[in-house]
C-alpha positions in Angstrom: 26.3 -96.0 -17.4 28.9 -93.8 -15.6 29.4 -96.2 -12.7 29.0 -95.8 -9.0 29.6 -92.4 -7.2 32.9 -93.7 -5.9 34.0 -94.7 -9.4 33.1 -91.3 -10.7 35.1 -89.7 -7.9 38.1 -91.8 -8.7 37.8 -90.9 -12.4 37.6 -87.2 -11.6 40.7 -87.5 -9.4 42.6 -89.2 -12.2 41.6 -86.5 -14.7 42.8 -83.9 -12.2 46.1 -85.7 -11.8 46.6 -86.0 -15.6 45.9 -82.3 -16.0 48.3 -81.3 -13.2 51.0 -83.6 -14.7 50.6 -81.9 -18.1 51.0 -78.5 -16.5 54.1 -79.5 -14.6 55.9 -80.9 -17.7 57.3 -78.9 -20.6 54.8 -78.8 -23.5 56.9 -79.3 -26.6 53.9 -79.1 -28.9 53.5 -75.4 -28.3 57.1 -74.5 -29.2 57.6 -73.3 -32.8 59.9 -75.5 -34.9 63.6 -75.0 -34.8 64.9 -73.7 -38.2 68.5 -73.9 -39.5 70.3 -72.2 -42.3 73.9 -72.8 -43.3 76.3 -71.2 -45.8 80.0 -71.1 -46.8 82.1 -68.2 -48.2 85.7 -68.0 -49.5 87.9 -65.8 -47.3 91.3 -66.6 -48.9 93.4 -63.5 -49.4 95.4 -62.9 -52.7 99.0 -63.9 -52.8 101.5 -62.9 -51.8 100.3 -62.2 -48.2 102.0 -62.7 -44.9 101.1 -66.0 -43.2 100.4 -66.7 -39.5 101.5 -69.4 -37.2 105.2 -69.0 -36.4 107.7 -66.5 -35.0 109.2 -65.7 -38.3 108.0 -63.9 -41.4 106.4 -66.0 -44.2 104.9 -64.9 -47.5 102.3 -67.1 -49.2 103.3 -68.6 -52.5 100.0 -70.1 -53.5 96.8 -71.8 -52.3 96.6 -75.5 -51.7 93.0 -75.4 -50.7 90.8 -72.3 -50.1 90.1 -70.9 -46.7 86.4 -70.6 -45.8 84.1 -69.1 -43.3 81.2 -71.4 -42.5 78.0 -70.1 -40.9 75.2 -71.8 -39.0 72.1 -69.8 -38.2 69.5 -71.3 -35.8 66.1 -69.7 -35.1 63.2 -70.7 -32.9 60.5 -68.2 -32.2 62.1 -64.8 -31.4 65.5 -66.2 -30.7 68.2 -66.4 -33.3 71.8 -67.6 -32.8 74.7 -67.4 -35.3 77.9 -69.5 -35.2 80.6 -68.7 -37.8 83.8 -70.7 -37.9 86.7 -69.4 -40.0 89.8 -71.2 -41.4 92.1 -68.7 -39.6 94.6 -68.9 -36.7 92.4 -66.7 -34.6 89.9 -63.8 -34.5 90.5 -60.7 -32.4 88.1 -59.0 -30.0 88.1 -55.8 -32.1 87.3 -57.7 -35.4 84.5 -59.8 -33.9 82.9 -56.9 -32.2 82.7 -55.0 -35.5 81.4 -58.1 -37.4 78.8 -58.9 -34.7 77.5 -55.3 -34.8 77.1 -55.4 -38.6 75.6 -58.9 -38.7 73.1 -57.9 -35.9 72.1 -54.9 -37.9 71.8 -56.8 -41.2 69.7 -59.6 -39.7 67.8 -57.5 -37.1 68.9 -59.8 -34.3 70.6 -59.5 -30.9 74.4 -59.3 -31.3 75.0 -61.1 -28.0 74.1 -64.5 -29.5 76.5 -64.2 -32.4 79.7 -66.2 -32.1 82.7 -65.9 -34.4 85.4 -68.6 -34.1 88.6 -69.8 -35.7 90.0 -73.3 -36.4 93.5 -72.1 -35.6 95.0 -73.0 -39.0 98.7 -72.1 -39.1 98.5 -71.8 -42.9 96.2 -68.8 -43.1 96.9 -65.0 -43.3 98.6 -62.9 -40.7 96.4 -59.8 -40.5 97.0 -58.3 -37.0 99.1 -58.4 -33.9 102.4 -57.2 -32.6 104.6 -59.2 -35.1 102.7 -57.8 -38.1 103.1 -54.3 -36.7 106.8 -54.8 -36.2 107.5 -56.3 -39.6 105.5 -53.5 -41.3 107.5 -50.9 -39.3 110.8 -52.6 -40.3 109.7 -52.6 -43.9 108.8 -48.9 -43.8 112.1 -48.0 -42.2 114.0 -49.8 -45.0 111.9 -47.8 -47.5 111.0 -51.0 -49.3 108.7 -50.7 -52.3 105.6 -52.8 -51.6 102.4 -52.8 -53.5 99.3 -51.9 -51.6 98.1 -54.8 -49.4 94.5 -55.9 -49.0 92.9 -54.6 -45.9 92.1 -58.1 -44.7 90.2 -57.2 -41.5 87.8 -55.0 -43.5 87.6 -57.7 -46.2 86.9 -60.4 -43.6 84.1 -58.5 -41.8 82.4 -58.0 -45.1 82.6 -61.7 -45.8 81.3 -62.6 -42.4 78.3 -60.4 -42.8 77.6 -61.9 -46.2 77.9 -65.5 -45.1 75.6 -64.9 -42.1 73.1 -63.3 -44.4 73.3 -66.1 -46.9 72.7 -68.7 -44.1 69.7 -66.7 -42.8 68.1 -66.8 -46.3 68.2 -70.6 -46.2 66.2 -71.3 -43.0 64.3 -74.5 -43.0 62.6 -76.5 -40.3 65.1 -79.0 -38.7 65.4 -81.9 -36.4 68.5 -82.6 -34.4 70.5 -85.8 -34.2 73.6 -86.0 -32.0 76.3 -88.6 -31.2 79.7 -88.9 -29.7 82.5 -90.7 -31.4 85.8 -91.8 -29.8 89.3 -91.2 -31.2 92.6 -91.8 -29.4 95.1 -92.4 -32.2 95.6 -88.9 -33.6 95.9 -86.5 -30.6 98.6 -86.4 -28.0 99.3 -84.2 -25.0 102.4 -82.4 -26.0 103.6 -81.6 -22.4 106.0 -84.1 -20.8 107.6 -84.5 -17.4 111.4 -84.9 -18.0 114.0 -86.7 -16.0 115.3 -83.4 -14.4 111.8 -82.8 -13.1 110.9 -80.0 -15.5 107.9 -80.0 -17.9 108.6 -79.4 -21.5 106.4 -79.0 -24.6 107.3 -81.0 -27.7 110.6 -82.4 -26.3 111.2 -84.4 -29.5 110.4 -87.9 -30.8 112.0 -90.8 -28.9 113.6 -88.4 -26.4 115.2 -90.7 -23.7 114.7 -87.9 -21.1 110.9 -88.2 -21.2 109.5 -89.7 -18.0 105.7 -89.4 -18.7 103.1 -87.3 -20.3 102.0 -84.3 -18.1 98.3 -84.3 -19.0 95.3 -86.0 -20.7 93.7 -85.8 -24.1 90.0 -85.5 -24.8 89.0 -88.4 -27.1 85.4 -87.3 -27.6 84.3 -86.5 -31.1 81.1 -84.5 -30.7 78.7 -84.6 -33.6 75.4 -82.8 -34.2 73.4 -83.2 -37.4 70.7 -80.7 -38.5 68.2 -82.6 -40.7 65.6 -81.0 -43.0 63.3 -83.8 -44.1 65.5 -86.7 -45.3 68.6 -84.6 -46.0 71.3 -83.4 -43.6 71.5 -79.6 -44.1 74.4 -79.1 -41.7 76.8 -80.9 -39.4 78.9 -79.7 -36.5 81.9 -81.7 -35.4 83.9 -80.9 -32.3 87.3 -82.3 -31.5 90.4 -81.2 -29.5 93.4 -81.2 -31.7 95.8 -78.4 -32.6 95.9 -77.4 -36.3 99.6 -77.4 -37.2 100.1 -80.4 -39.4 100.7 -78.8 -42.8 103.4 -76.1 -42.7 104.8 -74.6 -45.8 103.8 -71.4 -47.6 100.6 -72.4 -49.3 97.2 -71.3 -47.8 95.4 -74.4 -46.4 92.6 -75.2 -44.0 94.7 -78.1 -42.7 93.1 -81.4 -41.6 89.5 -80.0 -41.3 89.6 -79.7 -45.1 89.8 -83.5 -45.4 87.2 -84.0 -42.7 84.8 -81.7 -44.6 85.4 -83.7 -47.9 84.7 -87.0 -46.1 81.5 -85.7 -44.6 80.3 -84.4 -47.9 81.0 -87.8 -49.4 79.0 -89.5 -46.7 76.1 -87.1 -46.1 75.9 -85.3 -49.5 77.2 -82.0 -50.9 74.1 -80.3 -49.6 75.5 -80.7 -46.1 77.4 -77.7 -44.8 80.1 -79.3 -42.7 81.4 -77.1 -39.8 84.3 -78.0 -37.6 84.5 -76.4 -34.1 87.9 -76.8 -32.5 87.9 -78.3 -29.0 90.0 -77.3 -26.0 93.5 -78.2 -27.2 95.9 -75.7 -25.9 98.2 -78.5 -24.8 97.3 -81.1 -27.5 98.8 -81.8 -30.9 99.3 -84.6 -33.4 102.9 -85.5 -32.6 103.4 -89.1 -31.4 106.8 -89.1 -29.6 106.8 -93.0 -29.5 108.2 -93.2 -33.1 110.4 -91.1 -35.4 108.2 -91.1 -38.5 107.7 -87.6 -40.1 104.5 -86.0 -39.2 104.2 -82.9 -41.4 102.5 -82.0 -44.6 99.3 -82.5 -46.5 99.6 -86.3 -46.3 99.6 -86.1 -42.5 96.6 -83.7 -42.6 94.7 -86.1 -44.9 95.5 -89.0 -42.5 94.1 -87.1 -39.5 91.1 -85.9 -41.4 90.3 -89.5 -42.5 90.7 -90.8 -39.0 88.4 -88.1 -37.6 85.8 -88.8 -40.3 85.9 -92.5 -39.4 85.2 -91.6 -35.7 82.3 -89.5 -36.8 80.9 -92.3 -38.9 81.2 -94.8 -36.0 79.6 -92.3 -33.7 76.7 -91.8 -36.0 75.9 -95.5 -35.7 74.5 -94.7 -32.2 72.8 -91.4 -33.1 70.1 -90.1 -30.7 67.3 -87.8 -32.1 65.7 -84.8 -30.5 62.4 -84.1 -32.2 61.5 -81.5 -29.6 64.4 -79.1 -30.2 64.5 -76.2 -27.7 66.8 -73.4 -28.6 68.2 -71.2 -25.7 71.2 -69.0 -25.5 73.1 -66.9 -23.0 76.2 -64.7 -23.0 78.3 -63.5 -20.2 81.3 -61.1 -20.1 84.0 -62.3 -17.6 86.8 -60.1 -16.4 89.9 -62.2 -16.5 93.1 -60.9 -14.8 96.1 -60.6 -17.1 99.8 -60.8 -16.4 101.6 -57.5 -15.5 105.2 -56.5 -16.3 107.4 -53.6 -15.2 108.4 -50.7 -17.4 111.9 -52.1 -17.4 110.7 -55.5 -18.7 108.6 -53.8 -21.4 111.6 -51.8 -22.6 113.7 -54.9 -22.8 111.0 -56.8 -24.7 110.7 -53.9 -27.2 114.4 -54.0 -27.8 114.3 -57.7 -28.4 111.6 -57.6 -31.1 114.3 -56.9 -33.7 115.7 -60.4 -33.0 112.4 -62.3 -33.3 112.6 -64.8 -36.1 116.4 -65.0 -35.9 118.8 -67.3 -34.1 120.3 -64.5 -32.0 117.6 -64.9 -29.4 116.3 -68.1 -27.8 112.8 -69.3 -28.8 111.1 -68.8 -25.4 112.8 -65.4 -25.1 111.2 -64.5 -28.5 107.9 -65.7 -27.3 108.1 -63.8 -24.0 109.2 -60.5 -25.7 106.3 -60.7 -28.1 103.9 -61.5 -25.3 105.0 -58.6 -23.1 104.7 -56.0 -25.9 101.3 -57.4 -26.8 100.1 -57.1 -23.2 101.2 -53.5 -23.0 99.6 -52.6 -26.3 96.2 -54.4 -25.9 95.5 -54.7 -22.2 97.7 -52.2 -20.3 97.4 -54.2 -17.1 93.6 -54.1 -17.1 91.5 -57.3 -16.8 90.6 -58.8 -20.1 86.8 -58.8 -20.7 86.1 -62.1 -22.4 82.8 -63.2 -23.8 81.4 -66.7 -23.0 78.5 -68.0 -25.1 76.4 -71.0 -24.3 73.8 -72.3 -26.8 71.3 -75.1 -25.9 69.8 -77.0 -28.8 67.6 -79.1 -26.5 67.6 -80.4 -23.0 70.2 -82.9 -24.1 72.7 -80.9 -26.3 74.6 -77.7 -25.6 77.5 -75.8 -27.1 80.0 -73.8 -25.0 82.1 -71.1 -26.8 85.4 -70.0 -25.1 88.1 -67.5 -26.1 91.7 -68.4 -26.5 93.7 -71.7 -26.7 92.3 -73.5 -23.7 94.0 -76.4 -22.0 92.1 -79.7 -22.5 91.7 -80.3 -18.7 89.6 -77.1 -18.6 87.4 -78.3 -21.4 87.0 -81.8 -19.8 86.0 -80.1 -16.5 83.2 -78.2 -18.2 81.9 -81.5 -19.8 82.1 -83.4 -16.6 80.0 -80.7 -14.7 77.6 -80.0 -17.5 74.0 -81.1 -16.9 73.5 -81.8 -20.6 74.0 -85.3 -22.1 76.3 -83.9 -24.8 78.3 -80.7 -24.4 80.5 -79.5 -27.2 83.2 -77.1 -26.0 84.7 -74.8 -28.7 87.8 -72.7 -28.2 89.1 -69.6 -30.0 85.6 -67.9 -30.0 85.2 -64.2 -30.2 88.8 -63.4 -29.2 92.3 -64.9 -29.3 94.2 -64.0 -26.1 96.7 -66.8 -26.7 97.0 -69.7 -24.2 94.7 -70.3 -21.2 96.6 -72.9 -19.1 95.5 -74.5 -15.8 96.8 -73.4 -12.4 98.9 -76.6 -12.4 100.5 -75.7 -15.8 101.4 -72.3 -14.5 103.5 -73.9 -11.8 105.1 -76.3 -14.3 105.9 -73.6 -16.9 107.1 -74.1 -20.5 106.0 -72.6 -23.8 102.2 -72.3 -23.3 102.7 -70.6 -20.0 105.3 -68.2 -21.4 103.0 -67.4 -24.3 99.9 -66.9 -22.1 98.4 -63.5 -21.4 96.0 -64.4 -18.6 97.1 -64.7 -15.0 97.0 -68.1 -13.2 93.5 -69.0 -12.3 91.9 -67.4 -15.3 91.1 -70.7 -16.9 89.4 -72.0 -13.8 87.4 -68.8 -13.7 86.1 -69.5 -17.2 85.2 -73.1 -16.3 83.2 -71.8 -13.3 81.3 -69.3 -15.3 80.6 -71.7 -18.2 79.2 -74.3 -15.8 77.0 -71.7 -14.1 75.6 -70.7 -17.5 74.9 -74.4 -18.5 73.1 -75.1 -15.3 71.0 -72.0 -15.7 70.1 -73.0 -19.3 69.3 -76.5 -18.4 67.0 -75.4 -15.5 65.2 -73.0 -17.7 64.6 -75.8 -20.3 63.2 -78.0 -17.6 60.8 -75.3 -16.5 59.3 -74.7 -19.9 
């Protein structure tokens, strides 16, 4: 009935082999299901309110489309991560530290796995920084009568706590689908090598002095869908393209607004669409090969539609991860900052009065503002920046970096990542201006003049992010 002794021995060996194989492989069945909750909240300030984005003072005159904070809460077992993306030019370390503390207390979770990011909209409120302090001081000195202004940082923290709480109340079991689209027609490296050997940013359309572009773009459109049953509860889209297509004095979310509208039309209004800005410190939407205007809501709508089309095409080749495995890590990296003398600081302070006028060159305005900011915020000490990595499975990971990161640095992280798909988000947790490459520091131009970090800081972030990704992936393989 059971065969010969030799056959029984072989069968026993086979059973032992199968048992050993099961022990050596991750057992997805024992993992609790991944849950997702998403929510949106309006963070538009009342008008008039100073607007961010440029080196001159602007007051808002209205709202073209509301500004939102969009929250994604992921939970599996005892681990909870929170990602909130705001339609703002940036979020400061002080503000995000306070918001994370309150969110962690409200939700009874670990604050180190809470990420707060910005889309970098140039048509949002100016609510902090050297220029705001200067303009307020000038206003006070002139004894101007101004009605009390909304304490926007306090208002924003309250909204961030609320949207995180709202998302946490909507947790449902989810599966993950991911895809990568491809888009090359809307983003352009804005740094060019000129005939005199210099490198300039935005040298003008059809400029005959342009020799060649100085760097690449990142054409990947990363997409992750979070599905609860047959519906898509949330989507995360990641693309590297600077947000400065609208201009004017009306509050607006810029091109992500049109992307969100298109995703809602395709996936349903129940889908909370979130846009995470990719590494685009040297990337914008300006095509120098023609002289057509590229500013305004029409341009933002065109870009949003093109990006939505890339998302749709990418989703035609969606991959599904039924066995989601949530993991997260956070690391504080000490990044060296630029240092200036007392004489340089005194000169910069004296030049602040000329910022926003034609009496001081643009790059001189940028440098003066930067030097004063460095002295006020960093005082020559290394900048402690938070890096967050979130693994959704053994295939998909999200990297969250501070500042406006050059695209080459984001590409380097993707290239070295062990995950099949890696979404790299910038302007997370802090906004220390531009983070160029070592190569760009040698070349110079606007982004380098406006940078706070020292040369090599960007490469240090890449090294740390890759180490974190490798560690997460190894841990996933060991489970």
